ROVEX-410715 format. One record per residue (C-alpha): x, y, z negated; residue number from 1; residue in three letters. Coordinates in steps of 0.1 Angstrom, whole numbers, m for minus. Example, Ala and Ser with C-alpha at 12.3 -4.5 7.8 and 13.67 -1.06 7.14 Angstrom:
# residues 2
LODO,px,py,pz,k,r
LODO,123,m45,m78,1,ala .
LODO,137,m11,m71,2,ser .
//
This chain:
# residues 305
LODO,px,py,pz,k,r
LODO,m106,m5,m6,1,met .
LODO,m106,m40,8,2,arg .
LODO,m89,m43,41,3,ile .
LODO,m102,m69,65,4,ser .
LODO,m79,m90,86,5,arg .
LODO,m97,m79,118,6,arg .
LODO,m81,m45,115,7,glu .
LODO,m46,m60,119,8,phe .
LODO,m53,m83,148,9,asn .
LODO,m55,m58,177,10,lys .
LODO,m29,m75,199,11,ala .
LODO,m36,m107,218,12,gly .
LODO,m15,m138,215,13,leu .
LODO,4,m129,247,14,gly .
LODO,29,m153,263,15,ala .
LODO,40,m178,237,16,met .
LODO,72,m198,244,17,thr .
LODO,91,m221,221,18,leu .
LODO,125,m208,211,19,ala .
LODO,153,m222,190,20,ala .
LODO,140,m229,154,21,phe .
LODO,167,m224,128,22,ser .
LODO,173,m253,104,23,gly .
LODO,176,m281,129,24,gly .
LODO,138,m287,131,25,thr .
LODO,127,m309,159,26,ala .
LODO,108,m291,186,27,leu .
LODO,79,m302,207,28,ala .
LODO,75,m294,244,29,gly .
LODO,76,m258,256,30,gln .
LODO,38,m254,256,31,asp .
LODO,32,m271,223,32,glu .
LODO,32,m260,187,33,leu .
LODO,65,m264,169,34,ile .
LODO,65,m296,148,35,lys .
LODO,83,m308,117,36,lys .
LODO,89,m343,105,37,ala .
LODO,73,m359,74,38,ile .
LODO,104,m370,56,39,pro .
LODO,91,m404,45,40,ser .
LODO,83,m416,80,41,thr .
LODO,96,m391,106,42,gly .
LODO,61,m386,119,43,glu .
LODO,58,m351,134,44,leu .
LODO,32,m325,124,45,leu .
LODO,24,m291,138,46,pro .
LODO,37,m264,115,47,ile .
LODO,3,m246,113,48,ile .
LODO,m28,m264,101,49,gly .
LODO,m62,m254,87,50,leu .
LODO,m76,m249,52,51,gly .
LODO,m113,m254,49,52,thr .
LODO,m125,m239,16,53,asn .
LODO,m149,m217,37,54,arg .
LODO,m166,m246,55,55,tyr .
LODO,m192,m254,29,56,gly .
LODO,m220,m239,49,57,val .
LODO,m245,m267,44,58,gly .
LODO,m271,m272,71,59,asp .
LODO,m270,m236,84,60,asp .
LODO,m270,m241,122,61,ala .
LODO,m257,m206,130,62,glu .
LODO,m228,m209,107,63,lys .
LODO,m220,m244,118,64,arg .
LODO,m219,m232,154,65,ala .
LODO,m191,m207,145,66,val .
LODO,m172,m233,127,67,leu .
LODO,m175,m257,156,68,arg .
LODO,m161,m231,179,69,ala .
LODO,m132,m225,155,70,ala .
LODO,m124,m262,153,71,leu .
LODO,m126,m266,191,72,ala .
LODO,m101,m237,194,73,arg .
LODO,m79,m253,167,74,phe .
LODO,m78,m286,187,75,his .
LODO,m73,m268,220,76,glu .
LODO,m42,m251,208,77,leu .
LODO,m27,m283,194,78,gly .
LODO,m36,m281,157,79,gly .
LODO,m40,m314,139,80,thr .
LODO,m37,m309,101,81,val .
LODO,m70,m302,84,82,ile .
LODO,m70,m300,46,83,asp .
LODO,m103,m301,26,84,thr .
LODO,m116,m312,m8,85,ala .
LODO,m148,m325,m25,86,pro .
LODO,m148,m293,m45,87,ser .
LODO,m152,m271,m14,88,tyr .
LODO,m190,m274,m17,89,arg .
LODO,m203,m291,15,90,ser .
LODO,m171,m288,35,91,ser .
LODO,m164,m325,38,92,glu .
LODO,m198,m332,51,93,ser .
LODO,m197,m303,75,94,val .
LODO,m163,m313,88,95,leu .
LODO,m174,m349,92,96,gly .
LODO,m203,m338,114,97,asp .
LODO,m184,m313,135,98,leu .
LODO,m154,m335,140,99,ile .
LODO,m176,m364,151,100,ser .
LODO,m196,m341,174,101,asp .
LODO,m164,m328,190,102,leu .
LODO,m150,m364,193,103,gly .
LODO,m116,m354,180,104,ile .
LODO,m110,m375,149,105,arg .
LODO,m83,m396,165,106,asp .
LODO,m63,m364,173,107,asp .
LODO,m64,m351,137,108,leu .
LODO,m44,m355,105,109,phe .
LODO,m71,m353,78,110,ile .
LODO,m62,m345,43,111,ala .
LODO,m85,m344,13,112,thr .
LODO,m83,m346,m25,113,lys .
LODO,m95,m364,m56,114,ala .
LODO,m101,m345,m89,115,asp .
LODO,m119,m368,m113,116,lys .
LODO,m109,m373,m150,117,asp .
LODO,m130,m404,m154,118,gly .
LODO,m103,m430,m147,119,gly .
LODO,m97,m453,m118,120,ala .
LODO,m134,m461,m111,121,asp .
LODO,m143,m424,m108,122,ala .
LODO,m114,m418,m84,123,thr .
LODO,m125,m448,m63,124,thr .
LODO,m161,m436,m62,125,ala .
LODO,m151,m401,m52,126,gln .
LODO,m127,m413,m24,127,met .
LODO,m154,m436,m11,128,ser .
LODO,m178,m407,m10,129,asp .
LODO,m153,m386,9,130,ser .
LODO,m150,m415,34,131,gln .
LODO,m187,m413,40,132,arg .
LODO,m189,m375,43,133,lys .
LODO,m158,m372,65,134,leu .
LODO,m170,m402,86,135,lys .
LODO,m136,m418,85,136,thr .
LODO,m123,m452,72,137,glu .
LODO,m88,m439,68,138,thr .
LODO,m74,m407,52,139,phe .
LODO,m42,m394,67,140,asp .
LODO,m34,m378,33,141,leu .
LODO,m50,m382,m1,142,met .
LODO,m40,m357,m28,143,gln .
LODO,m46,m353,m65,144,val .
LODO,m62,m319,m67,145,his .
LODO,m44,m295,m91,146,ser .
LODO,m29,m326,m109,147,leu .
LODO,m64,m334,m124,148,arg .
LODO,m63,m370,m137,149,gly .
LODO,m31,m378,m118,150,trp .
LODO,m21,m406,m142,151,gln .
LODO,m52,m426,m132,152,asp .
LODO,m56,m414,m97,153,ala .
LODO,m22,m420,m82,154,leu .
LODO,m22,m458,m88,155,pro .
LODO,m56,m461,m71,156,val .
LODO,m44,m440,m42,157,met .
LODO,m14,m463,m38,158,arg .
LODO,m37,m494,m38,159,glu .
LODO,m57,m478,m10,160,trp .
LODO,m24,m470,8,161,lys .
LODO,m13,m506,6,162,gln .
LODO,m47,m517,20,163,asp .
LODO,m43,m493,49,164,gly .
LODO,m71,m469,38,165,arg .
LODO,m47,m440,30,166,ile .
LODO,m15,m432,50,167,arg .
LODO,2,m407,27,168,tyr .
LODO,m2,m398,m10,169,val .
LODO,4,m364,m27,170,gly .
LODO,m4,m339,m54,171,ile .
LODO,m14,m302,m52,172,thr .
LODO,m15,m270,m71,173,thr .
LODO,m21,m234,m63,174,ser .
LODO,m10,m219,m96,175,arg .
LODO,25,m212,m108,176,ala .
LODO,16,m219,m144,177,arg .
LODO,13,m256,m134,178,gln .
LODO,48,m257,m119,179,tyr .
LODO,65,m272,m150,180,glu .
LODO,41,m302,m151,181,glu .
LODO,42,m304,m113,182,phe .
LODO,79,m307,m112,183,glu .
LODO,78,m335,m138,184,lys .
LODO,53,m355,m117,185,val .
LODO,74,m350,m86,186,met .
LODO,104,m364,m104,187,arg .
LODO,84,m393,m120,188,gln .
LODO,63,m404,m91,189,glu .
LODO,70,m415,m56,190,glu .
LODO,52,m390,m33,191,leu .
LODO,49,m384,4,192,asp .
LODO,36,m349,1,193,phe .
LODO,32,m320,m22,194,ile .
LODO,9,m290,m16,195,gln .
LODO,17,m257,m33,196,ile .
LODO,11,m220,m31,197,asn .
LODO,39,m199,m14,198,tyr .
LODO,39,m166,5,199,ser .
LODO,57,m133,6,200,leu .
LODO,36,m123,m24,201,gly .
LODO,41,m156,m44,202,glu .
LODO,77,m168,m41,203,arg .
LODO,81,m187,m74,204,glu .
LODO,82,m220,m56,205,ala .
LODO,115,m211,m41,206,glu .
LODO,132,m214,m74,207,gln .
LODO,127,m252,m81,208,arg .
LODO,98,m269,m62,209,leu .
LODO,109,m262,m26,210,leu .
LODO,145,m272,m32,211,pro .
LODO,133,m303,m51,212,leu .
LODO,111,m313,m23,213,ala .
LODO,141,m311,1,214,gln .
LODO,162,m331,m23,215,glu .
LODO,136,m358,m28,216,met .
LODO,125,m360,9,217,gly .
LODO,89,m349,3,218,val .
LODO,67,m331,29,219,ala .
LODO,53,m298,19,220,val .
LODO,19,m282,27,221,leu .
LODO,15,m245,18,222,ile .
LODO,m18,m231,6,223,asn .
LODO,m27,m194,m2,224,arg .
LODO,m4,m182,27,225,pro .
LODO,m21,m148,26,226,phe .
LODO,m26,m148,m12,227,gln .
LODO,m64,m146,m8,228,ser .
LODO,m61,m115,14,229,gly .
LODO,m37,m96,m9,230,arg .
LODO,m10,m95,17,231,leu .
LODO,m32,m79,43,232,phe .
LODO,m43,m53,17,233,arg .
LODO,m7,m46,9,234,ala .
LODO,0,m36,46,235,val .
LODO,m33,m17,50,236,gly .
LODO,m29,11,76,237,gly .
LODO,7,1,85,238,lys .
LODO,20,m9,119,239,glu .
LODO,40,m41,123,240,leu .
LODO,76,m30,118,241,pro .
LODO,98,m29,149,242,asp .
LODO,122,m55,135,243,phe .
LODO,94,m81,134,244,ala .
LODO,82,m76,169,245,arg .
LODO,107,m101,183,246,glu .
LODO,90,m130,166,247,phe .
LODO,55,m118,155,248,ala .
LODO,25,m102,173,249,glu .
LODO,4,m96,142,250,ser .
LODO,6,m93,105,251,trp .
LODO,m9,m127,101,252,gly .
LODO,19,m142,122,253,gln .
LODO,45,m122,102,254,phe .
LODO,32,m137,70,255,phe .
LODO,29,m172,83,256,leu .
LODO,63,m172,100,257,lys .
LODO,80,m163,67,258,phe .
LODO,65,m194,52,259,ile .
LODO,70,m220,80,260,ile .
LODO,106,m209,86,261,ser .
LODO,116,m221,51,262,his .
LODO,134,m254,57,263,pro .
LODO,115,m273,31,264,ala .
LODO,80,m264,44,265,val .
LODO,63,m289,67,266,thr .
LODO,30,m271,74,267,cys .
LODO,11,m240,63,268,ala .
LODO,m27,m244,60,269,ile .
LODO,m43,m209,63,270,pro .
LODO,m81,m209,58,271,ala .
LODO,m102,m194,85,272,thr .
LODO,m137,m200,99,273,ser .
LODO,m134,m176,129,274,lys .
LODO,m121,m186,164,275,pro .
LODO,m101,m154,169,276,his .
LODO,m83,m158,136,277,his .
LODO,m77,m194,144,278,met .
LODO,m60,m185,176,279,ala .
LODO,m38,m159,158,280,asp .
LODO,m29,m184,131,281,asn .
LODO,m19,m210,156,282,leu .
LODO,1,m184,175,283,gly .
LODO,25,m184,145,284,ala .
LODO,35,m219,154,285,gly .
LODO,50,m209,188,286,phe .
LODO,81,m189,197,287,gly .
LODO,111,m176,178,288,lys .
LODO,113,m181,140,289,met .
LODO,131,m158,116,290,pro .
LODO,165,m170,104,291,asp .
LODO,177,m166,68,292,ser .
LODO,189,m130,73,293,ala .
LODO,156,m120,89,294,met .
LODO,137,m138,61,295,arg .
LODO,155,m117,35,296,gln .
LODO,147,m85,56,297,arg .
LODO,111,m95,55,298,met .
LODO,112,m99,17,299,val .
LODO,129,m66,13,300,asp .
LODO,103,m49,34,301,tyr .
LODO,74,m64,16,302,phe .
LODO,88,m57,m18,303,asp .
LODO,92,m21,m8,304,ser .
LODO,55,m16,m1,305,leu .
//
């Protein structure tokens, strides 16, 4: 039986206070999301962002209203990092309209992707189209989606970066079978960011990619933090364990805090289109974080399910 996340989020966010974050991470003020630095510049980013593969709702006014409320809540709680892609149906256009309507573009860190195989011209055309849809002249982060056409795309992205139209450049994957090639590109190319899949249920990135990112000074975005809902299904019918209550108020926060407490991780980008899930996700960016011993306890607990 498929278990919905709603069943696990019975508790409210409660009082959220920043506590010491292991690993020497820079902290923001007491009432702000914890932030980590982009290694290439030192710019600080909140450790919880937003994935938008569910935002391709087209012109449906009712669905757009829900998304607008979710984005407003995201902004209100201090979220800035929004990740999207041309392949997420109409997500770029929807986001462009909603962000413009809310008047929050200057407060956001907008990341999107390119995924064309047709060479430099195809990449240029796609990025220009994303500019139009997202209603922005400058991308905070442009990424090669799943390494598709990276040999042609990265030089174009660097040209745009030099011209001031892109601030940071990166590559993405969400599949462990791409890790070997992904590592080769990381070692070969000068990158500001990587985006990879990592969670309690998918820990392969711990072996090489996350240590390599630390070694090379590359920022890390994390996709699939809930493994497409698998993590919630794994804890179906179970209460949050007592040992986790000192740092998490929900299963969603438990899963996210495992990710963002890794010293190599800059920001996790859970996908949600609902304001109450948005608030719960952002709640993971406040308060105490698990240390290395607690992280191992979380792994042992999850593996025992």
